Steps between C-alpha positions, in 0.01 A plus 500: 500500500713782369646465149856426614384253758284325246799464269720362773231255603454385139869420461518343842212270411699367206760342728373434846329205674710240322443253783163628614317456165397158374634377173278578204450304177563677175205622294519391140665778301279729298556489118798714401475715188788436252628857552527446875761227464758772496708447825426861599123443487290448812436135571208582745543283807243219527547360847380657826860575601628593153686819420729647230739790502673729245817673627655788313827667603658791310805721548521827312813678377412800720532279812140413581382142580146372450375174654144376448316178585149427375294199597172318433390272780211282620631498859294684758151628456369432152680397185693695236619780726785720367760714669816693434790619719762731355801715595667774298838603645656827400867535428544667840339201679154655551239220495151543356275208587169429333244219506148392410262208553181417311239234535353295214313730264702812606800428274527404132681235295486502121367190319853398397607537869793725406366833621414550869371815666497513882381836616734770371760246367491354146732232364445432131710213360334482156673551176875565434506801733371466853388788732504563872292792624460608861299804611525528882495804725875514540622291201412509133676307226436426134758247378545289189715187447529236234375146535777261591650314210507182713320391814654247728309254725714404798468126515659487843212709637219349294292191578138390502284798594782760525742672271752785456564685173776746435338737258803706411825643638677819402196612305525866392235715655424870442229759558412768750504511880365736758533491876377740767749790544661444159405615148394241243803379307593250231667181616656194339657189648474126528230262621472143623164320524379173649165317519444232757188304598379223732180314580607503867632751753846618397611490861434123505798438281723814517665619820735750338569611149805692385520665158800686358513661160679763295329796346769687321592358164461251216639213712244388757571300815210341689546286818221348704513287817182359643511336848207279611363483859713192573817681399562338160597747233527530122719761325513583130704744299439643152744725313395633159652751257238646267322183373786259569483290818851468643424308820177339620567252780432393847762630744594458865485801733689595814351775706749717686373645829633796697474303821532137611324275565230562247262767637138420567196681367530673163877527438639674195825340379801723455579319170411198294766288336406269213663202340380314189635278227593797282489798734598634840465839660398718784204741557532760778184640664574868506292813572149445627233630260189407700387254763134419528269320744153465334350423843621809675192713406252250631320574828668344804226241556529378135877483524466287815268256319734467200827484695499119556460432128709753301783742549556657161798728430642636174831683458645659188869593464755608246727203416856530367607178346786315325456193283748283318364276223745221428328348194241649264422578137744791510765328710611602848380849617485712805199718591469762772261781579221593739161344500193486720400230758176405660485284815151390602415292810160343558600387846790501739802274476680324780880485544504125435320528166691448178434812300731455204464285197684166496800437268400499138569130450260403778159408356315346793330823594327511838565126561874572547 
């Protein structure tokens, strides 16, 4: 299989066959070194269907965007496979895509589980200053960023055998960047990072995930909505200025669509309105940055086999927003600016499905 096809197949294997594969019991976890208890460290999936992902998204002052997702997975052929998918988007909208997939023994993980090398990509999260290095044919980066002063585990998205850590928002990042057709240049900007893991297929409990975040200042806004296959949803908002948390609460969301009734398939909302105990606001999904179908490069017969089990789509957009915080450590405040959003579907939705989080005071979850 060609390199690109192998990568697409590796990522597809992480998510498909939710109903076709039998449930697997968890293997007892391997001993974890003390240094690996850092939330950024690899947990190393133990079950047959276990996987974990690191996502990094940066925006630079010169207008480029960088989106990367790395994973370690036991799904598919063999255990401890690793893969990466990335996009670097120039200020003029030109998209440079890169990827890689390695089997067990072909990639490396440090003993403390904080440095991973997958082909020509290195993510080193050791020490006070972390590094991201990429040396691909059309993209080369060498970037440094500080370790987050505080990591946040999202309790709403964490349970037995799965979890979601917000490793840092509005983290300053700087270094050098080269893309085909442009000279190497210095860059600086802001970075947001997450680390999520599960000892089961992610598509078994996530239908769609929406993330919205700012990348332009000392005040960070992070919003996540996760919708499960039954249509139940959880939404959570965090606003932080430097090291002070201003808002961290569950919110309700209303998705605004450009057409009615709710479109089928993989609809992108026009906007998302939020309401919480101490905050309300609106996020607009603006200019498309990139849309991606990881299955599109697979041979037609393989796509045909996978089609009944997964339809994976990812879309990135610029996101103007306005927030009003009614109560907080600094009193009422208004925030506005332009962030970045990611909408990921692991399968299609139907018009009848509830795809917005319930009101914040409702606590009955998917039993409502």
